[in-house]
KEKEDO-625102 format. One line per 10 residues: their letters; for each residue x, y, z of C-alpha. Coordinates in nm, 2 decimals, m for minus. Layout:
BEGIN
a	X/Y/Z | ...
END
This chain:
BEGIN
maekemkdvh	m10.41/m5.54/m5.19 | m10.68/m5.62/m5.45 | m10.69/m5.25/m5.53 | m10.32/m5.25/m5.62 | m10.37/m5.55/m5.85 | m10.65/m5.36/m6.03 | m10.41/m5.08/m6.12 | m10.17/m5.33/m6.28 | m10.41/m5.42/m6.56 | m10.48/m5.25/m6.89
ellyvaekgw	m10.82/m5.33/m7.05 | m10.93/m5.34/m7.41 | m11.31/m5.33/m7.47 | m11.55/m5.24/m7.75 | m11.76/m4.92/m7.72 | m12.05/m4.89/m7.96 | m12.02/m4.59/m8.20 | m11.66/m4.53/m8.08 | m11.46/m4.84/m8.15 | m11.21/m5.04/m7.94
avkrqssekv	m11.10/m4.86/m7.63 | m10.78/m4.90/m7.42 | m10.80/m4.80/m7.05 | m10.67/m4.89/m6.71 | m10.90/m5.13/m6.54 | m10.93/m4.92/m6.23 | m11.03/m4.61/m6.43 | m11.33/m4.50/m6.63 | m11.11/m4.27/m6.85 | m11.03/m4.41/m7.19
ikyfktkvea	m10.67/m4.37/m7.29 | m10.73/m4.40/m7.66 | m10.99/m4.54/m7.92 | m10.91/m4.75/m8.23 | m11.10/m4.85/m8.53 | m10.98/m5.21/m8.53 | m10.91/m5.46/m8.25 | m10.57/m5.54/m8.39 | m10.46/m5.17/m8.38 | m10.59/m5.15/m8.02
teyivkisgn	m10.41/m5.47/m7.92 | m10.08/m5.35/m8.08 | m10.11/m5.03/m7.87 | m10.20/m5.21/m7.55 | m9.90/m5.44/m7.60 | m9.67/m5.14/m7.63 | m9.80/m4.97/m7.32 | m9.84/m5.28/m7.10 | m9.49/m5.39/m7.21 | m9.34/m5.06/m7.10
lgtkvvihlk	m9.53/m5.05/m6.77 | m9.53/m5.43/m6.69 | m9.91/m5.45/m6.66 | m10.13/m5.74/m6.74 | m10.38/m5.73/m7.02 | m10.76/m5.80/m7.03 | m10.92/m5.83/m7.37 | m11.30/m5.80/m7.38 | m11.49/m5.95/m7.67 | m11.78/m5.76/m7.83
ngkyqkfesa	m12.03/m5.98/m7.65 | m11.89/m5.87/m7.31 | m11.69/m6.18/m7.22 | m11.33/m6.14/m7.15 | m10.99/m6.31/m7.17 | m10.70/m6.24/m6.94 | m10.35/m6.29/m7.08 | m10.03/m6.35/m6.89 | m9.85/m6.13/m7.14 | m9.94/m5.86/m7.39
vralsyakts	m9.76/m6.05/m7.66 | m10.00/m6.35/m7.62 | m10.29/m6.10/m7.65 | m10.15/m5.96/m7.98 | m10.10/m6.31/m8.12 | m10.46/m6.40/m8.03 | m10.60/m6.07/m8.18 | m10.42/m6.13/m8.51 | m10.57/m6.48/m8.55 | m10.92/m6.41/m8.42
seee	m11.20/m6.24/m8.61 | m11.29/m5.88/m8.57 | m11.63/m5.98/m8.45 | m11.49/m6.12/m8.12
END
């Protein structure tokens, strides 16, 4: 059952030299890279909204935040600094 839950999560993380990456948490394959965290968050909101997945946002320091909805993730990204 835990494996099924993993498939229901989209993840946003920072990759040095490439930018902000959006991927499924259960996969190593990156769906798309973005220059800014806000652009990446807007994209993850769109795809997670369409698929009904949860969102996990990683900060540049490796810590993460799990949001109940993608809209809350976008709201947070727009008010936080790009360094997070």
